[in-house]
ZAKOLMAR-162232 format. One record per residue (C-alpha): residue number from 1; residue in one letter; x, y, z. Coordinates in steps of 0.02 Angstrom, whole numbers, plus 32768, in hexadecimal, padded with zeros to 4 digits. Each point is the difference from the previous one (the first is absolute). Layout:
BEGIN
+-----+-----+------+------+------+
!   n ! res !    x !    y !    z !
+-----+-----+------+------+------+
! NUM !   a !    X !    Y !    Z !
...
+-----+-----+------+------+------+
***
This chain:
BEGIN
+-----+-----+------+------+------+
!   n ! res !    x !    y !    z !
+-----+-----+------+------+------+
!   1 !   m ! 75E9 ! C5F5 ! D793 !
!   2 !   s ! 7FC8 ! 7F5C ! 8059 !
!   3 !   y ! 805A ! 7FAF ! 8090 !
!   4 !   e ! 7FDE ! 7F76 ! 8081 !
!   5 !   m ! 7FC1 ! 803E ! 80A9 !
!   6 !   t ! 804C ! 7FB7 ! 8094 !
!   7 !   p ! 7F92 ! 7FAB ! 8082 !
!   8 !   s ! 7FF6 ! 809F ! 806F !
!   9 !   q ! 7FD0 ! 8066 ! 7F70 !
!  10 !   r ! 7F79 ! 7F80 ! 7FC1 !
!  11 !   l ! 7FBE ! 8004 ! 80A9 !
!  12 !   d ! 7FFC ! 80BB ! 800E !
!  13 !   a ! 7FA7 ! 8006 ! 7F51 !
!  14 !   t ! 7F79 ! 7F7A ! 803A !
!  15 !   f ! 7FDA ! 805D ! 80A3 !
!  16 !   s ! 7FFC ! 80B0 ! 7F9F !
!  17 !   a ! 7F8A ! 7FAF ! 7F86 !
!  18 !   l ! 7F96 ! 7FBC ! 8086 !
!  19 !   a ! 7FF2 ! 809A ! 805E !
!  20 !   d ! 7F7B ! 8048 ! 7F8E !
!  21 !   p ! 7F44 ! 7FBF ! 8012 !
!  22 !   t ! 7FDD ! 8012 ! 7F4A !
!  23 !   r ! 8094 ! 7F8D ! 7FD8 !
!  24 !   r ! 7FCF ! 7F84 ! 8086 !
!  25 !   a ! 7F49 ! 7FF6 ! 7FB1 !
!  26 !   i ! 804D ! 7FE5 ! 7F50 !
!  27 !   l ! 8063 ! 7F6D ! 8048 !
!  28 !   a ! 7F69 ! 7FBB ! 805D !
!  29 !   r ! 7FA7 ! 800C ! 7F56 !
!  30 !   l ! 808F ! 7FA6 ! 7FA7 !
!  31 !   a ! 7FFA ! 7F79 ! 8087 !
!  32 !   t ! 7F62 ! 7FC7 ! 7FA7 !
!  33 !   g ! 8052 ! 8002 ! 7F4E !
!  34 !   e ! 8049 ! 8058 ! 7F75 !
!  35 !   a ! 7FB3 ! 80AD ! 7FD6 !
!  36 !   s ! 8012 ! 8088 ! 7F83 !
!  37 !   v ! 8026 ! 80BC ! 8035 !
!  38 !   l ! 7F47 ! 8029 ! 7FD5 !
!  39 !   q ! 7FC5 ! 7F74 ! 8070 !
!  40 !   l ! 807B ! 8038 ! 8090 !
!  41 !   a ! 7FC6 ! 80B2 ! 7FE8 !
!  42 !   e ! 7F3A ! 7FD3 ! 800F !
!  43 !   p ! 7FF7 ! 7FFE ! 80C0 !
!  44 !   f ! 8060 ! 80B6 ! 8010 !
!  45 !   a ! 7FCD ! 80AC ! 7FF0 !
!  46 !   m ! 809C ! 802C ! 7FA5 !
!  47 !   s ! 8045 ! 800B ! 7F49 !
!  48 !   q ! 804A ! 7F77 ! 7FA6 !
!  49 !   p ! 80AA ! 8053 ! 7FFC !
!  50 !   a ! 7FFC ! 8004 ! 80B6 !
!  51 !   i ! 7FDA ! 7F47 ! 8017 !
!  52 !   s ! 808F ! 7FE5 ! 7F74 !
!  53 !   r ! 8075 ! 805B ! 8071 !
!  54 !   h ! 7FCF ! 7F8C ! 8090 !
!  55 !   i ! 8015 ! 7F6E ! 7F96 !
!  56 !   k ! 80B2 ! 803E ! 7FCD !
!  57 !   v ! 802B ! 800B ! 80BD !
!  58 !   l ! 7FC1 ! 7F4D ! 8019 !
!  59 !   e ! 8060 ! 7FBC ! 7F6D !
!  60 !   r ! 80A1 ! 8058 ! 8031 !
!  61 !   a ! 7FEB ! 7FB6 ! 80A9 !
!  62 !   g ! 7FF6 ! 7F54 ! 7FB5 !
!  63 !   l ! 7F49 ! 7FE9 ! 8049 !
!  64 !   i ! 7FAE ! 7FF5 ! 7F55 !
!  65 !   s ! 802F ! 7FCF ! 7F4E !
!  66 !   r ! 7FAD ! 802E ! 7F67 !
!  67 !   g ! 7FE6 ! 7F8D ! 7F68 !
!  68 !   r ! 7FC8 ! 801C ! 7F55 !
!  69 !   q ! 7F69 ! 7FC7 ! 7FA7 !
!  70 !   a ! 7FE0 ! 8058 ! 7F55 !
!  71 !   q ! 7FDB ! 80B2 ! 802D !
!  72 !   r ! 7FE9 ! 7FD2 ! 80C7 !
!  73 !   r ! 808E ! 8006 ! 8080 !
!  74 !   p ! 7FAF ! 7F9E ! 8093 !
!  75 !   s ! 8047 ! 8016 ! 80A6 !
!  76 !   r ! 8020 ! 7F63 ! 8072 !
!  77 !   l ! 803C ! 7FF1 ! 80AC !
!  78 !   e ! 80AA ! 7FCB ! 8030 !
!  79 !   a ! 8014 ! 7FA4 ! 80A1 !
!  80 !   t ! 80C1 ! 800B ! 801D !
!  81 !   p ! 800E ! 80AC ! 804D !
!  82 !   l ! 7F68 ! 7FDD ! 8075 !
!  83 !   v ! 8050 ! 7F57 ! 8039 !
!  84 !   e ! 80A6 ! 8069 ! 8023 !
!  85 !   a ! 7FA0 ! 8083 ! 8063 !
!  86 !   a ! 7FA7 ! 7F85 ! 805A !
!  87 !   a ! 80A2 ! 7F9F ! 8027 !
!  88 !   w ! 804B ! 80AA ! 8043 !
!  89 !   i ! 7F6C ! 801D ! 806B !
!  90 !   e ! 7FFE ! 7F4F ! 8040 !
!  91 !   r ! 80AB ! 8008 ! 804D !
!  92 !   y ! 7FD2 ! 809B ! 8061 !
!  93 !   r ! 7F5A ! 7FA8 ! 803A !
!  94 !   e ! 8067 ! 7F69 ! 8040 !
!  95 !   l ! 807B ! 807C ! 8061 !
!  96 !   w ! 7F69 ! 805C ! 8054 !
!  97 !   e ! 7FB1 ! 7F5B ! 8024 !
!  98 !   a ! 80A7 ! 7FC4 ! 8059 !
!  99 !   n ! 8006 ! 80AA ! 805A !
! 100 !   y ! 7F54 ! 7FE9 ! 8040 !
! 101 !   a ! 8015 ! 7F4B ! 8033 !
! 102 !   r ! 809A ! 803E ! 806B !
! 103 !   l ! 7F91 ! 8086 ! 8045 !
! 104 !   d ! 7F77 ! 7F85 ! 802C !
! 105 !   v ! 807C ! 7F9A ! 8058 !
! 106 !   l ! 8046 ! 8092 ! 8063 !
! 107 !   l ! 7F53 ! 802E ! 803B !
! 108 !   d ! 7FCC ! 7F55 ! 8039 !
! 109 !   e ! 80A9 ! 7FFE ! 8066 !
! 110 !   l ! 7FCF ! 80A5 ! 804D !
! 111 !   k ! 7F51 ! 7FC5 ! 8022 !
! 112 !   a ! 804A ! 7F63 ! 805B !
! 113 !   i ! 8076 ! 806F ! 806B !
! 114 !   g ! 7F71 ! 8075 ! 802C !
! 115 !   a ! 7F98 ! 7F6B ! 802F !
! 116 !   a ! 8082 ! 7FAD ! 806D !
! 117 !   e ! 8031 ! 809E ! 8061 !
! 118 !   p ! 7F90 ! 801C ! 8099 !
! 119 !   r ! 7F96 ! 80A5 ! 7FF4 !
! 120 !   a ! 8034 ! 8095 ! 8065 !
! 121 !   q ! 7F7F ! 8025 ! 807E !
! 122 !   d ! 7FA8 ! 80A3 ! 7FE4 !
! 123 !   p ! 802C ! 806C ! 8096 !
! 124 !   q ! 7F52 ! 8062 ! 7FF7 !
! 125 !   r ! 7FA6 ! 7F58 ! 801B !
! 126 !   d ! 8050 ! 7FD6 ! 80A9 !
+-----+-----+------+------+------+
***
């Protein structure tokens, strides 16, 4: 049974797929061009079925698609889920950047107040 994922489910699937270093390495390899399962398995010390399971996770998340060329089923990187994840992260980066900007203003105000107040004399120095 196939169903359309909600934006939240797509984001969950993307981050879940990206949580694994092997899957991130597979995506990095696919960023250079299409590759077969055998080509994707080359740098890893794991079986072809294990790599195939990683590929299926990436495919379910929409991060890769698989074509058909005769006997080969090359995988290719799909950008849309990564763009959606980057946009989600960007909203939070902007939020924190605004928070830090407000904090900078407050700290500058506190420094100005501290510089304007006369320093209390140290009673031990008298």
